[in-house]
N, C-alpha and C positions, 0 to 999 in steps of 0.2 A: 926601682927594681921590682917591687911587688906589683906595681901598676902594669909594668910590661909583661909580667908573668900572667896576670889576669887576662890581659888582652890576648896573649898567646893561647891560653886555655879556652877562652871564648871562641877564638878563631878556629881552634881544632874541633870544638864541639859543633860549630856551624858547618865546617867541612864534613864532619862525620854525619851530621843530619842530612846534608846534601847528598852524600854518598849513599846513605840508606834510602833516601827518597828516589835516587836514580836507579838503584838496584832492586827496589821492591817490586814484586810482581804478585798478582792475585789471580789464581786459577779458579774458575767457577766449577760448580758441581758437575755439570754436564760436559766439561772440557778436560783435556789432558795436555800437559806442557812438554815440549821437546826442546832440550837445551842444546844449543850449538855454541861451542867454545872455540873461537878462532876458526870457524867453518866446519868443525867436526862435531858429531853427536857426542855429548858428554853425559855420562851417568845414566841413571834410570829416568823413565818418564815421570815427570813431576805430577804429583797427585793434587786434587783440589785443595785450595787453601792459600796461605801466604808463603811465598817463595822468594828467596834472595839470590840475586845474580850479580856478577861483577860487571859494572858498567863498562861500556865500550868493548870489553873482551867477550862477554857472553850475550847471546841473543836467544830469547825464549819465544818459541812458536806455539800457539794454542790450536789444538785440533778439536773440532766439535764431534762428540761421540753420539749425538742423537741420531734417530732414524731420519733419513732424508727421503722426502717424497719427490721423485723426479718424473715429470711428465715426458713421455716420448712423443715427439711430433708425428702426425699422421703420415704413414708410409703407403705409397701406392704400388701395387704389384699385381701379378697375374697368378692365380691359383693353379693347382695341378690340373683342374678340369677347365682351364682356359676362361676364367671369369675375372674381370678387372675389378679390384676392390681397393678401398682405402681403410687402413687399420691403424688405430692409435692405441697406446698402452700407457701404463704407469708402473714405475719401478720403486720399490721400497728397499733401501739399503742403509747400512751403517758402517762406521769405521771400527774395526776391532784391533788394529795395530797402527798406532799413531805414527811411529817411526817409518814404517813402510809406506804409509799414505803420503808422507812428506818427501821421502828420499827416493822411492822407486818409481814414482809417477809425478809428472809436473802438476797436473790438475786432475785429481781423481774424479771429481764430479763430471768434468767434461769427458774424461775417458769412459766413464760408465755410461754417459748419454750416447756417445758414438757407438759403443758396443751394443747398447740396447737397440739402436736404430738398425744396425746391420743384422743383428739376430732376428729382429722382427721381420725384415725383408726376407730372410732365409726361411723363416717359419711360414710366411705367406706362400712362397713358391713350392713348399713341400706338402702343403695341406690342401684339402678339398674345401669347397664352399660350405658343405654341410658341417664339416668339422669346425670351421670358423664360427658358424652360427649356433651350433648345439653342443659341441664337444670341446668347450673352451678350457676345461680343467686340465685335460691332457696337454693341450697346447701351452697353457701357462707353465706347467711343470717343465716341458721341454725348453721353453724360452728362458725360464729361470736357470736351468742347468747351463745353457749356452752363455749366459751373461756371467754366471758365478764362477765358471771355470777360469777365465783369465783374471777376474777380479780378486781371486784369493791371493795372488802374488802382489797385489797392490795394497793389501791390508784392509780390504773392503769385503764385507759379507752381504750378499743379496738375500733379503728376508722373503720377499714376495714380488711376483710380477703378475699383473692383471691386464688382460685385453679389454679396453673400455668400449670401443664402438667399432662396428664394421659397416662402412658405407658402400652401398651398391648402386649401380646405374639405375635410372628410372625404368628403362626397358626391362631390366632383370627383375625389378620389383613388380612390375605389371605381370610379367610372365609367371612369377612365383605366386602372385595372387590368383591368377587364372588356374594354376595347377592346384592350389589349395581348395578353390571353389569347386573344381571338378571332382576332387577327391571327396569332399563333403557331400556332393550330390550323389556320387557313387555309393557311399555308405548309407545315405538316406534311402536310396532305391533298394539296396539290399535289405535294410531293416523293414521297409514296407512289404517287400516280397516275402520275407520271413513271417511277418505278421499275417499276411494273406494266407500263407500256407498253414500256419497254426489255426487260423480262424476256419479255413475249409475243413481241416481235420475235426475240429470241434463240432462244426455244423453237420458233418457226416455222421459223427457219433450220435448227435442229437436226433438226426433223421432216423437212424436205425432204432433208437430208443422209442421214438414216437410211432414208428411203423408197427411195433408190437402192441401199442395201446393207442388206438385211433382217438380216444377221448382226450388224450393229452394234447393233440393238435388243436382240437376245438377249444380247450382251455387256454392254450397259447394264443389263439386268435382273439378270444375274449380279453385276455390281458393286454394285447396290442391295442384293441379298441379303447379300453379304459385309459391306457397311457396316452393315446392321441387326444381323447376327450378331456383329459385333465389339464391341458394347456390353454383352455378357453378359446379354442379356435372356432371360427364360423363355418369351417368345412370339416365334415366328418368323413374319414377314409375308412371304407369297409373292405376287407380282403375278399377277393373273388376266388372261389375254389378252382383249382386247375382241372379237377376231374370234370366239372361242368363243361369247360371248354372242349375237353376231349370227347365228351358225349355229343355235343353239337357237331363237332367235326365228323364223327362217325355217322350221325344222322343225315348230314348233307352229302355224304360220299356217294350213295346210289343216284341222287339227282344229277350230280355232276357227270357221272358215268353215262347216263341217258342222254344228256346234252351233247356229249362228245361223240356219240354213236351216229348222229346225223339224222334223227327222226324229226318230223315236223311238229307234231303236237301229241299230247297224251291221248286225245280222243281218236287220232288217226295215225297209228304207228306203222301201218303197212306201207306207206309211200312217202318219200322225202318231200320236203317243201318245194313247190315249183320255183319260187324265187331263189332258193339255194341251188337248184339245178342250173338255173341260168348263170349264177355266179361261178359255178364250176365249169361252165362251157358246154353242158349237156343239152341246153336248149337255147336257141338264139334269143337275144334280148328283144323286147317289144311289148306290145299290150298283151296282157295275159288272156288266154282263150277262155271261152265260157266253161269248158270242161274243167279247167284249172280252178276257176272261181267256184264252181259247184263242188269240186273236191274239197276246197278250203272250207266252204260252208258246211259240208257234210261232217267235217271234223269238229265243228263248233255247235251244230244243232243237235237237239235230242233225237232219239230214234224215230218218233212219230213224224217229226218234220222231214226226216230223210225219206220216209216211206211215201209222203205226199209228193215230194219232188221227183222221186224215182218210182212210179207205180210198176207193179210186177207185170 
């Protein structure tokens, strides 16, 4: 009798141990447990730690509460200014309501992924190319709002959405590079022109200052010579005064006027050159006459020689 009682007690203990082992559940720190009893949600969400459920009757589902990094596949679309681009993004979200994440949506990760793709396509069609390249913060906020609105009912909260990369066609890249190069060249020309304008103003002020004191110009010329000679050059550059050139130009002005008037020589200004008369058609071409030769010699000989050739 005692032996049978001991066997029954041992059997009961074994069954109890098996029952505890079958109903024991451990929920980790970053998880929450949702208990389904006969297919219905029972009780509160199970907190991390050891939890006991009824075998066969209860079923405990664990939901990860960590932030999930979900990459959004690259989506191809046409922007508002008719440029074809490929844009990919990444979504950071987490579960805030474990019961809603299990009951209200079949697969919340897949649902968030599809919603992110459709929202990204919508953002591409509503934006310009410049906004996609430079004003991404505003687009990220709009994309986050579009994804978070339906995800709230699924027990999911979107923390952040980032546009990672914008791929452009090669032709568009070359066109943008040419545009940027032209813009840089335009700015460089404007800067050079501004520098020339400022330099001309300073030079004009310096010229006015030197005009009042001519010795300052001479000192400046000497400083220039010293600066050139300090470089150990084999060639020495000396500045040539502009006033000297103007003096020579004024000195040669009467000679040029006399040549343009058509006279033959300084010694015989009263009669044009016979050769010049033939070139103008006043005298037929041919051998010059003796009178013409004498006239030419008269213009070159001294007065004594002319008197011997033409006695009174």
